C-alpha positions in Angstrom: -16.7 37.5 38.6 -17.0 39.1 35.2 -13.8 41.1 35.8 -12.0 37.9 36.8 -13.0 36.1 33.6 -12.0 39.2 31.5 -8.6 39.2 33.4 -7.9 35.5 32.6 -8.9 36.0 29.0 -6.8 39.1 28.6 -3.8 37.5 30.2 -4.2 34.4 28.1 -4.4 36.4 24.8 -1.5 38.7 25.7 0.8 35.9 27.0 0.0 33.7 24.0 0.8 36.5 21.5 3.9 37.5 23.4 5.2 33.9 23.5 4.6 33.6 19.8 6.3 36.9 19.0 9.3 36.1 21.1 10.1 33.0 19.0 11.6 35.3 16.3 14.0 36.9 18.7 17.7 35.8 18.4 17.4 33.5 21.4 14.2 31.8 20.1 13.9 29.6 17.0 16.9 31.3 15.2 19.2 30.0 18.0 18.6 26.3 17.2 21.1 24.5 15.0 19.3 22.6 12.3 20.8 19.3 11.2 19.1 16.7 8.9 20.1 13.1 8.2 16.8 12.2 6.6 17.0 9.7 3.8 13.9 11.2 2.2 14.1 14.3 0.2 12.7 17.3 2.0 10.4 19.3 -0.3 10.8 22.5 1.8 13.9 24.6 1.6 15.0 25.3 5.2 17.5 28.0 5.7 20.8 27.1 7.4 19.9 23.4 7.4 23.0 21.2 7.6 22.5 18.1 5.5 24.4 15.0 6.3 24.3 11.6 4.8 21.8 9.2 6.3 23.2 7.2 9.2 26.1 9.7 9.7 24.8 10.5 13.2 22.0 8.1 13.7 20.7 4.7 13.0 17.1 3.3 13.2 18.0 2.1 16.6 18.5 5.8 17.7 14.8 6.5 17.0 13.7 3.4 18.8 15.9 4.2 21.9 15.5 8.0 22.0 11.9 8.7 20.9 9.5 10.2 23.6 12.4 10.4 26.1 14.8 12.8 27.6 18.2 11.2 27.2 21.9 11.9 27.6 24.2 11.2 24.7 28.0 11.0 25.3 30.7 10.9 22.8 34.5 10.9 23.4 34.4 14.7 23.6 30.9 15.9 24.3 27.9 15.3 26.6 24.4 16.2 25.3 20.9 16.3 26.7 18.5 15.2 23.9 14.7 15.5 23.9 13.3 13.4 21.1 9.8 13.3 19.7 8.3 12.0 16.4 8.7 14.2 13.4 5.9 16.7 13.2 4.0 17.7 10.1 1.1 19.4 11.8 2.1 22.0 14.4 -1.5 22.9 15.5 -0.9 20.7 18.7 1.9 23.1 19.8 -0.5 26.0 19.6 -3.3 24.3 21.5 -0.8 23.2 24.2 0.6 26.8 24.4 -2.9 28.3 24.8 -3.6 25.8 27.6 -0.3 26.6 29.2 -0.8 30.4 29.0 -4.4 29.9 30.2 -3.1 28.1 33.3 -0.5 30.9 33.9 -3.3 33.5 33.4 -5.3 31.9 36.1 -2.4 31.9 38.6 -1.4 35.5 37.7 -5.0 36.6 38.1 -5.2 34.9 41.6 -2.0 36.8 42.5 -3.5 40.1 41.4 -6.7 39.4 43.3 -4.7 38.7 46.4 -3.0 42.0 46.0 -6.0 44.0 44.8 -5.8 46.5 47.7 -2.2 47.4 46.9 -1.0 50.2 44.7 -0.3 49.4 41.1 3.5 49.9 41.6 3.5 47.5 44.5 1.5 44.9 42.6 3.9 45.1 39.6 6.9 44.8 41.9 5.4 41.6 43.3 4.8 40.3 39.7 8.3 41.3 38.7 9.7 39.5 41.8 7.7 36.3 41.1 8.9 36.5 37.4 12.5 36.7 38.5 12.0 33.9 41.0 10.4 31.7 38.3 13.2 32.5 35.8 15.9 31.8 38.4 14.3 28.5 39.5 13.9 27.2 36.0 16.2 28.7 33.4 19.2 29.4 35.6 18.8 25.9 37.0 18.7 24.5 33.4 21.9 26.5 32.6 23.6 24.7 35.5 22.3 21.2 35.1 21.6 20.9 31.4 24.2 23.3 30.1 21.5 25.5 28.5 23.3 28.2 26.5 23.3 31.5 28.5 22.0 33.5 25.6 18.9 31.3 25.3 18.3 31.1 29.1 18.7 34.8 29.7 16.6 35.6 26.6 13.7 33.4 27.5 13.9 34.6 31.1 13.7 38.2 29.9 10.7 37.2 27.7 9.0 35.7 30.7 9.6 38.6 33.0 8.6 41.2 30.5 5.5 39.3 29.3 4.3 38.8 32.9 5.0 42.4 33.9 3.5 44.0 30.8 0.3 41.8 30.8 0.0 42.4 34.6 0.2 46.1 34.1 -2.6 46.0 31.5 -4.8 43.7 33.7 -4.2 45.7 36.8 -4.6 49.1 35.2 -7.8 48.4 33.2 -9.5 45.3 34.5 -8.7 44.4 38.1 -8.4 47.9 39.5 -8.2 48.5 43.2 -10.7 50.8 44.9 -8.4 53.9 44.8 -8.0 53.5 41.0 -11.8 53.3 40.6 -12.3 56.3 42.8 -9.7 58.4 41.0 -11.5 57.7 37.7 -14.8 58.9 39.1 -13.5 62.2 40.4 -14.1 65.2 38.1 
């Protein structure tokens, strides 16, 4: 039981750190276009922020209609999916939710490794890689199709997911949830 708890904790930490690090990659935060139509002066200098006059793109009614919803927005020439939420000033909630998310993923990946404990390391990692590709295909490729998610972003976060799961599974399989052959090899002189 102790090894299972260590596996979940290790997975959670590695996946949380990896998901944080990957935000700096070109398909992470830098890929988002930043536009502001705030009537209040922003005290922070935000690089690459496009300032527009208030009410150029929005009205107060926009906030009322769009807030806390997934919406579509159509103009004469474009179609957009928009996810709107209140303006955040404290981002600690994102980190807490991300740790909970990665903890849940850690539990599921640990269960998968427990189910494959008798298999060789290479086989276990092939299974994790396959599940990672399956997860990427069924989420991000689907979002590319239905939501028009930019390919650079979808492929990038898909690669992040697959590498993160594979690398953390290697660490957990190699050092925490070893199969009997791995344990036996370690004991031999």
